[in-house]
N, CA, C and O of each residue as an XYZ file, in Angstrom:
788
protein
N     135.074    200.331    -13.161
C     136.025    199.831    -12.174
C     136.851    198.722    -12.802
O     136.302    197.887    -13.521
N     138.136    198.689    -12.554
C     139.004    197.637    -13.076
C     139.898    197.148    -11.961
O     140.171    197.885    -11.013
N     140.361    195.900    -12.064
C     141.201    195.331    -11.030
C     142.396    194.632    -11.612
O     142.366    194.200    -12.765
N     143.443    194.513    -10.838
C     144.643    193.816    -11.250
C     145.137    193.003    -10.073
O     145.347    193.545     -8.988
N     145.325    191.701    -10.274
C     145.758    190.816     -9.205
C     146.929    189.997     -9.711
O     146.854    189.436    -10.805
N     148.008    189.913     -8.947
C     149.139    189.073     -9.316
C     149.631    188.347     -8.079
O     149.837    188.961     -7.033
N     149.819    187.049     -8.196
C     150.307    186.223     -7.107
C     151.545    185.481     -7.576
O     151.511    184.818     -8.612
N     152.627    185.581     -6.837
C     153.877    184.924     -7.195
C     154.401    184.162     -5.995
O     154.632    184.735     -4.930
N     154.590    182.845     -6.180
C     155.169    182.006     -5.141
C     156.456    181.422     -5.695
O     156.393    180.678     -6.674
N     157.622    181.716     -5.127
C     158.884    181.217     -5.691
C     159.023    179.712     -5.514
O     158.329    179.096     -4.705
N     159.944    179.130     -6.298
C     160.178    177.693     -6.242
C     160.625    177.272     -4.855
O     161.318    178.003     -4.148
N     160.209    176.077     -4.492
C     160.575    175.555     -3.189
C     160.323    174.072     -3.127
O     160.132    173.420     -4.154
N     160.321    173.531     -1.910
C     160.114    172.102     -1.740
C     158.723    171.668     -2.186
O     158.535    170.517     -2.577
N     157.753    172.566     -2.134
C     156.393    172.216     -2.497
C     156.049    172.641     -3.921
O     154.881    172.573     -4.303
N     157.008    173.069     -4.707
C     156.734    173.506     -6.072
C     156.527    175.003     -6.146
O     156.698    175.708     -5.151
N     156.156    175.498     -7.330
C     155.978    176.928     -7.509
C     154.710    177.226     -8.285
O     154.221    176.386     -9.040
N     154.177    178.433     -8.095
C     152.948    178.875     -8.750
C     153.066    180.342     -9.099
O     153.534    181.146     -8.293
N     152.644    180.687    -10.293
C     152.590    182.080    -10.720
C     151.221    182.335    -11.329
O     150.772    181.554    -12.167
N     150.560    183.385    -10.939
C     149.227    183.685    -11.440
C     149.074    185.181    -11.651
O     149.421    185.973    -10.775
N     148.560    185.569    -12.798
C     148.274    186.967    -13.092
C     146.837    187.068    -13.572
O     146.395    186.270    -14.398
N     146.113    188.042    -13.057
C     144.718    188.216    -13.430
C     144.423    189.696    -13.622
O     144.734    190.514    -12.757
N     143.819    190.040    -14.763
C     143.390    191.396    -15.068
C     141.899    191.347    -15.323
O     141.429    190.533    -16.118
N     141.159    192.201    -14.664
C     139.707    192.148    -14.749
C     139.150    193.554    -14.902
O     139.564    194.479    -14.203
N     138.197    193.705    -15.833
C     137.481    194.963    -16.010
C     136.102    194.857    -15.413
O     135.232    194.208    -15.995
N     135.871    195.467    -14.278
C     134.615    195.294    -13.559
C     133.399    195.801    -14.295
O     132.338    195.180    -14.223
N     133.519    196.928    -15.013
C     132.359    197.501    -15.695
C     131.937    196.670    -16.896
O     130.747    196.582    -17.199
N     132.889    196.063    -17.578
C     132.576    195.310    -18.799
C     132.529    193.802    -18.574
O     132.182    193.061    -19.494
N     132.865    193.332    -17.383
C     132.806    191.913    -17.041
C     133.773    191.054    -17.853
O     133.544    189.853    -18.003
N     134.845    191.640    -18.379
C     135.822    190.812    -19.081
C     136.966    190.483    -18.136
O     137.225    191.205    -17.173
N     137.657    189.358    -18.434
C     138.732    188.902    -17.561
C     139.829    188.233    -18.375
O     139.558    187.500    -19.326
N     141.064    188.498    -17.987
C     142.230    187.855    -18.582
C     143.030    187.218    -17.453
O     143.369    187.878    -16.471
N     143.328    185.925    -17.602
C     144.014    185.219    -16.526
C     145.105    184.310    -17.088
O     144.907    183.626    -18.092
N     146.255    184.315    -16.425
C     147.356    183.403    -16.731
C     147.709    182.666    -15.463
O     147.871    183.283    -14.410
N     147.830    181.371    -15.547
C     148.123    180.543    -14.374
C     149.220    179.558    -14.748
O     149.026    178.725    -15.633
N     150.360    179.640    -14.091
C     151.476    178.722    -14.315
C     151.735    177.990    -13.007
O     151.858    178.618    -11.956
N     151.818    176.682    -13.066
C     151.884    175.885    -11.837
C     152.811    174.700    -12.044
O     152.853    174.127    -13.132
N     153.540    174.336    -11.028
C     154.415    173.175    -11.092
C     153.937    172.102    -10.129
O     153.593    171.005    -10.570
N     153.904    172.371     -8.863
C     153.461    171.385     -7.890
C     154.301    170.131     -7.913
O     153.801    169.032     -7.672
N     155.603    170.301     -8.208
C     156.539    169.181     -8.282
C     156.094    168.154     -9.329
O     155.518    167.113     -9.011
N     156.389    168.498    -10.614
C     156.185    167.643    -11.794
C     154.735    167.611    -12.283
O     154.485    167.094    -13.372
N     153.782    168.135    -11.534
C     152.433    168.255    -12.083
C     152.327    169.558    -12.848
O     151.497    170.408    -12.523
N     153.159    169.721    -13.859
C     153.318    170.984    -14.567
C     152.038    171.380    -15.279
O     151.355    170.514    -15.826
N     151.684    172.680    -15.290
C     150.443    173.130    -15.900
C     150.561    174.597    -16.284
O     151.081    175.402    -15.511
N     150.084    174.948    -17.465
C     150.009    176.334    -17.915
C     148.609    176.577    -18.452
O     148.110    175.774    -19.241
N     147.968    177.652    -18.051
C     146.611    177.941    -18.505
C     146.453    179.426    -18.773
O     146.887    180.254    -17.972
N     145.837    179.764    -19.892
C     145.503    181.140    -20.229
C     144.027    181.213    -20.560
O     143.510    180.358    -21.279
N     143.341    182.225    -20.044
C     141.904    182.350    -20.249
C     141.528    183.805    -20.469
O     141.948    184.687    -19.721
N     140.730    184.045    -21.505
C     140.163    185.360    -21.787
C     138.652    185.200    -21.818
O     138.132    184.324    -22.508
N     137.952    186.034    -21.080
C     136.510    185.864    -20.923
C     135.817    187.212    -20.954
O     136.309    188.184    -20.380
N     134.670    187.274    -21.626
C     133.815    188.453    -21.655
C     132.466    188.064    -21.075
O     131.673    187.384    -21.727
N     132.214    188.488    -19.868
C     130.986    188.097    -19.189
C     129.731    188.662    -19.800
O     128.667    188.055    -19.679
N     129.818    189.828    -20.466
C     128.624    190.429    -21.058
C     128.091    189.601    -22.221
O     126.877    189.452    -22.360
N     128.964    189.063    -23.052
C     128.538    188.303    -24.231
C     128.656    186.800    -24.040
O     128.114    186.041    -24.844
N     129.347    186.346    -22.998
C     129.557    184.918    -22.799
C     130.696    184.348    -23.620
O     130.870    183.130    -23.658
N     131.475    185.191    -24.277
C     132.587    184.744    -25.116
C     133.757    184.311    -24.247
O     134.145    185.029    -23.326
N     134.334    183.113    -24.541
C     135.434    182.565    -23.742
C     136.479    181.973    -24.682
O     136.149    181.288    -25.650
N     137.738    182.249    -24.379
C     138.856    181.582    -25.043
C     139.766    181.034    -23.950
O     140.176    181.767    -23.050
N     140.078    179.747    -24.032
C     140.894    179.119    -22.986
C     141.903    178.173    -23.622
O     141.567    177.417    -24.533
N     143.133    178.220    -23.141
C     144.174    177.302    -23.575
C     144.824    176.695    -22.340
O     145.088    177.394    -21.361
N     145.078    175.412    -22.390
C     145.626    174.712    -21.229
C     146.678    173.702    -21.686
O     146.446    172.940    -22.624
N     147.804    173.700    -21.037
C     148.874    172.731    -21.292
C     149.210    172.067    -19.967
O     149.413    172.751    -18.965
N     149.268    170.766    -19.953
C     149.479    170.043    -18.698
C     150.384    168.845    -18.934
O     150.294    168.196    -19.976
N     151.246    168.549    -17.987
C     152.142    167.406    -18.115
C     151.817    166.351    -17.069
O     151.334    165.277    -17.428
N     152.057    166.608    -15.823
C     151.746    165.642    -14.778
C     152.513    164.348    -14.914
O     151.966    163.269    -14.686
N     153.800    164.451    -15.290
C     154.671    163.284    -15.433
C     154.154    162.322    -16.506
O     153.590    161.271    -16.203
N     154.363    162.713    -17.777
C     154.066    161.916    -18.981
C     152.581    161.797    -19.299
O     152.236    161.361    -20.397
N     151.703    162.161    -18.397
C     150.289    162.209    -18.760
C     149.983    163.561    -19.376
O     149.130    164.286    -18.863
N     150.655    163.922    -20.464
C     150.589    165.275    -21.006
C     149.267    165.516    -21.720
O     148.631    164.579    -22.204
N     148.858    166.782    -21.782
C     147.607    167.162    -22.426
C     147.692    168.604    -22.899
O     148.228    169.456    -22.190
N     147.172    168.887    -24.084
C     147.073    170.233    -24.631
C     145.635    170.450    -25.066
O     145.098    169.644    -25.827
N     144.999    171.515    -24.605
C     143.586    171.716    -24.869
C     143.296    173.176    -25.194
O     143.817    174.076    -24.535
N     142.470    173.411    -26.204
C     142.022    174.745    -26.590
C     140.501    174.738    -26.615
O     139.886    173.822    -27.159
N     139.897    175.767    -26.023
C     138.434    175.857    -25.978
C     138.013    177.279    -26.301
O     138.554    178.235    -25.746
N     137.040    177.418    -27.207
C     136.449    178.709    -27.528
C     134.938    178.572    -27.470
O     134.371    177.592    -27.952
N     134.297    179.562    -26.877
C     132.843    179.541    -26.733
C     132.312    180.892    -27.170
O     132.840    181.933    -26.777
N     131.252    180.874    -27.994
C     130.761    182.092    -28.607
C     129.741    182.817    -27.770
O     129.446    182.440    -26.636
N     129.211    183.867    -28.359
C     128.282    184.762    -27.675
C     127.059    184.007    -27.195
O     126.459    183.223    -27.931
N     126.695    184.266    -25.917
C     125.527    183.641    -25.294
C     125.583    182.116    -25.386
O     124.543    181.457    -25.424
N     126.784    181.559    -25.423
C     126.985    180.103    -25.490
C     126.324    179.499    -26.715
O     125.978    178.318    -26.709
N     126.136    180.314    -27.800
C     125.491    179.810    -29.004
C     126.314    178.772    -29.729
O     125.756    177.853    -30.329
N     127.642    178.898    -29.687
C     128.489    177.917    -30.349
C     129.703    177.645    -29.475
O     130.039    178.429    -28.587
N     130.350    176.524    -29.743
C     131.511    176.126    -28.947
C     132.490    175.349    -29.816
O     132.094    174.521    -30.637
N     133.768    175.629    -29.621
C     134.837    174.923    -30.321
C     135.809    174.398    -29.274
O     136.238    175.130    -28.381
N     136.147    173.124    -29.397
C     137.076    172.525    -28.431
C     138.025    171.583    -29.159
O     137.602    170.749    -29.959
N     139.314    171.730    -28.868
C     140.325    170.827    -29.409
C     141.170    170.313    -28.252
O     141.554    171.073    -27.362
N     141.454    169.018    -28.275
C     142.207    168.400    -27.181
C     143.194    167.393    -27.742
O     142.841    166.542    -28.559
N     144.422    167.500    -27.297
C     145.471    166.534    -27.619
C     145.976    165.976    -26.302
O     146.406    166.726    -25.426
N     145.923    164.673    -26.165
C     146.274    164.039    -24.902
C     147.139    162.817    -25.168
O     146.877    162.053    -26.096
N     148.162    162.637    -24.357
C     149.035    161.485    -24.496
C     149.654    161.123    -23.163
O     149.589    161.884    -22.198
N     150.251    159.958    -23.131
C     150.880    159.509    -21.897
C     151.294    158.058    -22.005
O     151.479    157.525    -23.098
N     151.434    157.441    -20.872
C     151.874    156.048    -20.841
C     150.847    155.107    -21.468
O     151.218    154.043    -21.965
N     149.575    155.473    -21.456
C     148.536    154.586    -21.981
C     148.158    154.891    -23.422
O     147.210    154.295    -23.935
N     148.868    155.802    -24.101
C     148.557    156.121    -25.486
C     148.253    157.591    -25.667
O     148.469    158.386    -24.752
N     147.753    157.967    -26.842
C     147.449    159.355    -27.137
C     146.089    159.475    -27.809
O     145.559    158.504    -28.349
N     145.518    160.720    -27.765
C     144.204    160.989    -28.335
C     144.151    162.416    -28.863
O     144.645    163.345    -28.223
N     143.543    162.581    -30.047
C     143.324    163.899    -30.648
C     141.834    164.043    -30.902
O     141.220    163.189    -31.542
N     141.248    165.135    -30.396
C     139.809    165.301    -30.492
C     139.453    166.735    -30.836
O     140.022    167.675    -30.280
N     138.504    166.902    -31.759
C     137.961    168.207    -32.139
C     136.451    168.136    -32.018
O     135.826    167.189    -32.496
N     135.862    169.142    -31.377
C     134.419    169.187    -31.170
C     133.932    170.605    -31.466
O     134.339    171.553    -30.795
N     133.058    170.754    -32.474
C     132.473    172.042    -32.822
C     130.960    171.912    -32.691
O     130.361    170.990    -33.243
N     130.351    172.831    -31.965
C     128.933    172.701    -31.652
C     128.260    174.065    -31.719
O     128.827    175.069    -31.286
N     127.041    174.093    -32.268
C     126.205    175.287    -32.307
C     124.976    175.025    -31.450
O     124.082    174.274    -31.841
N     124.939    175.655    -30.271
C     123.851    175.379    -29.345
C     122.503    175.859    -29.817
O     121.487    175.269    -29.447
N     122.446    176.925    -30.634
C     121.163    177.453    -31.076
C     120.478    176.527    -32.073
O     119.258    176.368    -32.022
N     121.236    175.915    -32.976
C     120.643    175.055    -34.005
C     120.775    173.570    -33.698
O     120.131    172.749    -34.351
N     121.602    173.208    -32.712
C     121.822    171.798    -32.412
C     122.805    171.126    -33.343
O     122.981    169.909    -33.272
N     123.454    171.887    -34.220
C     124.424    171.337    -35.169
C     125.722    171.005    -34.445
O     126.162    171.747    -33.567
N     126.339    169.865    -34.828
C     127.559    169.435    -34.150
C     128.453    168.641    -35.093
O     127.982    167.808    -35.867
N     129.778    168.922    -35.012
C     130.794    168.170    -35.753
C     131.829    167.684    -34.745
O     132.329    168.457    -33.929
N     132.137    166.405    -34.814
C     133.084    165.834    -33.857
C     134.015    164.853    -34.566
O     133.571    164.017    -35.354
N     135.303    164.966    -34.276
C     136.296    164.043    -34.812
C     137.213    163.605    -33.683
O     137.605    164.405    -32.833
N     137.550    162.315    -33.690
C     138.411    161.768    -32.632
C     139.341    160.717    -33.224
O     138.906    159.811    -33.935
N     140.620    160.853    -32.919
C     141.632    159.872    -33.299
C     142.319    159.422    -32.020
O     142.772    160.245    -31.225
N     142.392    158.126    -31.829
C     142.909    157.583    -30.572
C     143.805    156.387    -30.847
O     143.493    155.546    -31.689
N     144.919    156.319    -30.131
C     145.838    155.191    -30.216
C     146.247    154.827    -28.794
O     146.982    155.562    -28.135
N     145.763    153.695    -28.341
C     146.072    153.244    -26.994
C     146.878    151.969    -27.000
O     147.310    151.491    -28.049
N     147.074    151.432    -25.832
C     147.834    150.194    -25.722
C     147.095    149.021    -26.354
O     147.731    148.090    -26.847
N     145.778    149.047    -26.349
C     145.005    147.915    -26.856
C     144.539    148.090    -28.296
O     143.998    147.146    -28.872
N     144.726    149.242    -28.888
C     144.289    149.435    -30.263
C     144.141    150.893    -30.622
O     144.469    151.773    -29.826
N     143.639    151.159    -31.839
C     143.458    152.515    -32.326
C     142.020    152.690    -32.780
O     141.317    151.719    -33.061
N     141.581    153.983    -32.849
C     140.219    154.284    -33.267
C     140.171    155.647    -33.954
O     140.827    156.595    -33.522
N     139.386    155.731    -35.031
C     139.147    156.980    -35.748
C     137.648    157.150    -35.896
O     136.961    156.233    -36.347
N     137.126    158.327    -35.516
C     135.685    158.542    -35.571
C     135.372    159.961    -36.005
O     135.979    160.915    -35.517
N     134.427    160.102    -36.922
C     133.915    161.392    -37.369
C     132.400    161.347    -37.265
O     131.771    160.378    -37.689
N     131.813    162.400    -36.698
C     130.365    162.450    -36.534
C     129.868    163.851    -36.843
O     130.401    164.835    -36.329
N     128.836    163.940    -37.690
C     128.176    165.198    -38.023
C     126.704    165.043    -37.669
O     126.065    164.061    -38.048
N     126.173    166.011    -36.944
C     124.816    165.882    -36.427
C     124.074    167.210    -36.548
O     124.650    168.272    -36.311
N     122.793    167.149    -36.917
C     121.918    168.316    -36.980
C     120.785    168.106    -35.990
O     119.899    167.281    -36.210
N     120.823    168.862    -34.897
C     119.843    168.648    -33.842
C     118.428    169.026    -34.222
O     117.481    168.436    -33.702
N     118.248    170.005    -35.126
C     116.893    170.429    -35.494
C     116.169    169.364    -36.301
O     114.981    169.128    -36.084
N     116.863    168.720    -37.223
C     116.217    167.731    -38.106
C     116.435    166.294    -37.657
O     115.754    165.394    -38.149
N     117.370    166.052    -36.730
C     117.676    164.689    -36.311
C     118.580    163.950    -37.266
O     118.784    162.746    -37.109
N     119.134    164.642    -38.260
C     120.009    164.018    -39.258
C     121.380    163.782    -38.659
O     121.912    164.642    -37.957
N     121.965    162.601    -38.937
C     123.282    162.268    -38.379
C     124.068    161.404    -39.352
O     123.519    160.514    -40.002
N     125.380    161.686    -39.442
C     126.299    160.918    -40.276
C     127.523    160.584    -39.423
O     128.124    161.465    -38.808
N     127.880    159.306    -39.396
C     128.991    158.887    -38.547
C     129.846    157.839    -39.247
O     129.326    156.910    -39.865
N     131.158    157.998    -39.144
C     132.134    157.034    -39.652
C     133.036    156.654    -38.489
O     133.541    157.518    -37.771
N     133.232    155.358    -38.311
C     134.070    154.874    -37.213
C     134.929    153.718    -37.700
O     134.426    152.758    -38.285
N     136.237    153.819    -37.453
C     137.178    152.751    -37.771
C     137.956    152.413    -36.509
O     138.401    153.295    -35.775
N     138.106    151.132    -36.276
C     138.736    150.674    -35.042
C     139.601    149.457    -35.339
O     139.198    148.571    -36.093
N     140.784    149.416    -34.749
C     141.686    148.290    -34.937
C     142.380    147.926    -33.646
O     142.600    148.768    -32.776
N     142.718    146.667    -33.538
C     143.431    146.162    -32.366
C     144.179    144.906    -32.778
O     144.155    144.504    -33.942
N     144.830    144.304    -31.825
C     145.633    143.114    -32.141
C     144.783    141.983    -32.713
O     145.244    141.244    -33.583
N     143.559    141.841    -32.237
C     142.714    140.723    -32.667
C     141.995    140.971    -33.985
O     141.507    140.021    -34.597
N     141.912    142.225    -34.445
C     141.199    142.496    -35.680
C     140.883    143.963    -35.848
O     141.392    144.802    -35.105
N     140.037    144.282    -36.830
C     139.679    145.655    -37.143
C     138.197    145.711    -37.508
O     137.570    144.691    -37.793
N     137.643    146.956    -37.492
C     136.246    147.163    -37.830
C     136.059    148.550    -38.422
O     136.640    149.521    -37.937
N     135.252    148.644    -39.466
C     134.906    149.917    -40.094
C     133.386    149.993    -40.197
O     132.741    149.063    -40.680
N     132.814    151.126    -39.733
C     131.366    151.272    -39.731
C     130.975    152.663    -40.201
O     131.534    153.662    -39.747
N     130.008    152.722    -41.117
C     129.440    153.968    -41.614
C     127.953    153.952    -41.312
O     127.262    152.984    -41.630
N     127.453    155.022    -40.695
C     126.049    155.067    -40.299
C     125.456    156.422    -40.673
O     126.051    157.465    -40.402
N     124.285    156.399    -41.294
C     123.535    157.600    -41.634
C     122.119    157.460    -41.100
O     121.491    156.410    -41.228
N     121.633    158.528    -40.505
C     120.300    158.509    -39.909
C     119.545    159.738    -40.373
O     120.078    160.848    -40.336
N     118.291    159.548    -40.817
C     117.519    160.630    -41.409
C     116.788    161.473    -40.387
O     116.854    161.220    -39.185
N     116.083    162.490    -40.890
C     115.345    163.410    -40.042
C     114.320    162.720    -39.182
O     113.620    161.809    -39.623
N     114.240    163.177    -37.924
C     113.296    162.615    -36.962
C     113.442    161.099    -36.824
O     112.483    160.407    -36.481
N     114.652    160.587    -37.094
C     114.941    159.145    -36.995
C     114.033    158.323    -37.901
O     113.740    157.166    -37.597
N     113.578    158.914    -39.025
C     112.662    158.211    -39.919
C     113.308    157.049    -40.633
O     112.634    156.063    -40.931
N     114.618    157.136    -40.922
C     115.288    156.043    -41.616
C     116.738    155.978    -41.160
O     117.278    156.934    -40.602
N     117.346    154.842    -41.409
C     118.738    154.641    -41.001
C     119.417    153.682    -41.963
O     118.822    152.692    -42.390
N     120.670    153.979    -42.303
C     121.481    153.121    -43.163
C     122.814    152.890    -42.466
O     123.466    153.831    -42.015
N     123.203    151.633    -42.385
C     124.451    151.288    -41.720
C     125.212    150.250    -42.534
O     124.653    149.235    -42.951
N     126.498    150.522    -42.755
C     127.406    149.609    -43.444
C     128.540    149.274    -42.483
O     129.148    150.170    -41.897
N     128.818    147.996    -42.324
C     129.834    147.566    -41.362
C     130.706    146.482    -41.982
O     130.209    145.523    -42.572
N     132.015    146.654    -41.837
C     132.996    145.660    -42.282
C     133.875    145.306    -41.092
O     134.316    146.180    -40.346
N     134.119    144.031    -40.930
C     134.879    143.568    -39.777
C     135.787    142.422    -40.197
O     135.367    141.544    -40.951
N     137.019    142.422    -39.720
C     137.965    141.365    -40.042
C     138.969    141.170    -38.921
O     139.194    142.058    -38.099
N     139.566    139.989    -38.907
C     140.545    139.708    -37.869
C     141.025    138.278    -37.938
O     140.875    137.601    -38.956
N     141.599    137.833    -36.852
C     142.161    136.494    -36.805
C     141.099    135.412    -36.932
O     141.392    134.322    -37.423
N     139.870    135.689    -36.498
C     138.823    134.659    -36.491
C     137.938    134.682    -37.728
O     137.038    133.852    -37.847
N     138.172    135.628    -38.668
C     137.352    135.675    -39.875
C     136.978    137.097    -40.240
O     137.526    138.051    -39.686
N     136.032    137.244    -41.186
C     135.607    138.560    -41.633
C     134.091    138.569    -41.831
O     133.449    137.526    -41.953
N     133.530    139.822    -41.858
C     132.091    139.981    -42.031
C     131.787    141.308    -42.703
O     132.402    142.328    -42.392
N     130.824    141.288    -43.636
C     130.358    142.496    -44.306
C     128.840    142.558    -44.149
O     128.137    141.593    -44.449
N     128.338    143.711    -43.673
C     126.912    143.810    -43.391
C     126.376    145.169    -43.821
O     126.993    146.204    -43.566
N     125.235    145.151    -44.469
C     124.514    146.363    -44.852
C     123.108    146.278    -44.296
O     122.432    145.259    -44.434
N     122.670    147.364    -43.663
C     121.329    147.387    -43.089
C     120.686    148.740    -43.362
O     121.259    149.782    -43.044
N     119.476    148.722    -43.962
C     118.702    149.931    -44.230
C     117.340    149.754    -43.572
O     116.673    148.734    -43.745
N     116.946    150.767    -42.817
C     115.716    150.645    -42.032
C     114.887    151.917    -42.174
O     115.422    153.022    -42.094
N     113.571    151.758    -42.386
C     112.626    152.872    -42.424
C     111.832    152.916    -41.146
O     110.961    152.076    -40.922
N     112.127    153.894    -40.297
C     111.523    153.909    -38.967
C     110.030    154.117    -38.968
O     109.325    153.469    -38.195
N     109.517    155.004    -39.813
C     108.083    155.297    -39.809
C     107.264    154.129    -40.348
O     106.163    153.868    -39.862
N     107.794    153.426    -41.348
C     107.045    152.334    -41.971
C     107.367    150.977    -41.371
O     106.598    150.031    -41.535
N     108.499    150.868    -40.674
C     108.856    149.621    -40.034
C     109.549    148.609    -40.927
O     109.812    147.491    -40.486
N     109.858    148.968    -42.184
C     110.496    147.998    -43.072
C     112.004    148.009    -42.855
O     112.574    148.999    -42.396
N     112.636    146.889    -43.193
C     114.081    146.773    -43.021
C     114.669    145.889    -44.114
O     114.095    144.863    -44.479
N     115.834    146.309    -44.632
C     116.588    145.555    -45.637
C     117.965    145.265    -45.063
O     118.646    146.166    -44.574
N     118.370    144.000    -45.127
C     119.632    143.614    -44.500
C     120.324    142.544    -45.327
O     119.715    141.552    -45.727
N     121.627    142.767    -45.578
C     122.481    141.806    -46.283
C     123.706    141.585    -45.433
O     124.297    142.544    -44.937
N     124.101    140.334    -45.255
C     125.281    140.005    -44.462
C     126.052    138.873    -45.153
O     125.482    137.841    -45.507
N     127.346    139.088    -45.333
C     128.255    138.095    -45.893
C     129.334    137.843    -44.848
O     129.905    138.780    -44.290
N     129.602    136.595    -44.595
C     130.502    136.222    -43.521
C     131.422    135.105    -43.969
O     131.004    134.172    -44.655
N     132.693    135.213    -43.569
C     133.667    134.176    -43.895
C     134.563    133.875    -42.716
O     134.903    134.773    -41.945
N     134.948    132.624    -42.567
C     135.807    132.243    -41.454
C     135.001    132.021    -40.191
O     133.784    131.844    -40.240
N     135.679    132.032    -39.073
C     135.061    131.800    -37.779
C     134.948    133.135    -37.061
O     135.880    133.535    -36.363
N     133.807    133.847    -37.218
C     133.602    135.117    -36.557
C     132.834    134.998    -35.259
O     132.588    135.997    -34.584
N     132.459    133.800    -34.913
C     131.721    133.620    -33.667
C     130.262    133.970    -33.812
O     129.505    133.870    -32.847
């Protein structure tokens, strides 16, 4: 069994909407297009879905009067893996984000770049859910100063290494910390200059 649905509402005082949907009942797949205005809350969305395998592809574009956003999402068979990309901007700044995840193994890669009214931020994170291993880099800046941090964490949280650099109007700081979770030992070096509080 298959179905076809189309809805068309012409432009008017309340905005306009166009929607097309094609669905295959026997195979559980679906294709949908949705275009919407709603008086400046502009939005376009396309979605392809296979219900038998759980595979999904979705794209979305949205404006909403300068609060614009572009997003792509893909999800694999039986939700085993997922890919998501998002670009967002508006009056308060913009953000670019990529997220790749494997649900079966717990593996994850994430990157985020953000620029707002109060500052900017760059972050990359790689994580292995089975072993507990994690690697993260984060850089952040604003009018008052900046900060860069690198963090590595071992399997089952057995050990951790963190390097942090910070600078700004009130001074600067450099810090290294290595910690062994199972044994409880810790090594730490910190160098500081100026008035960091």
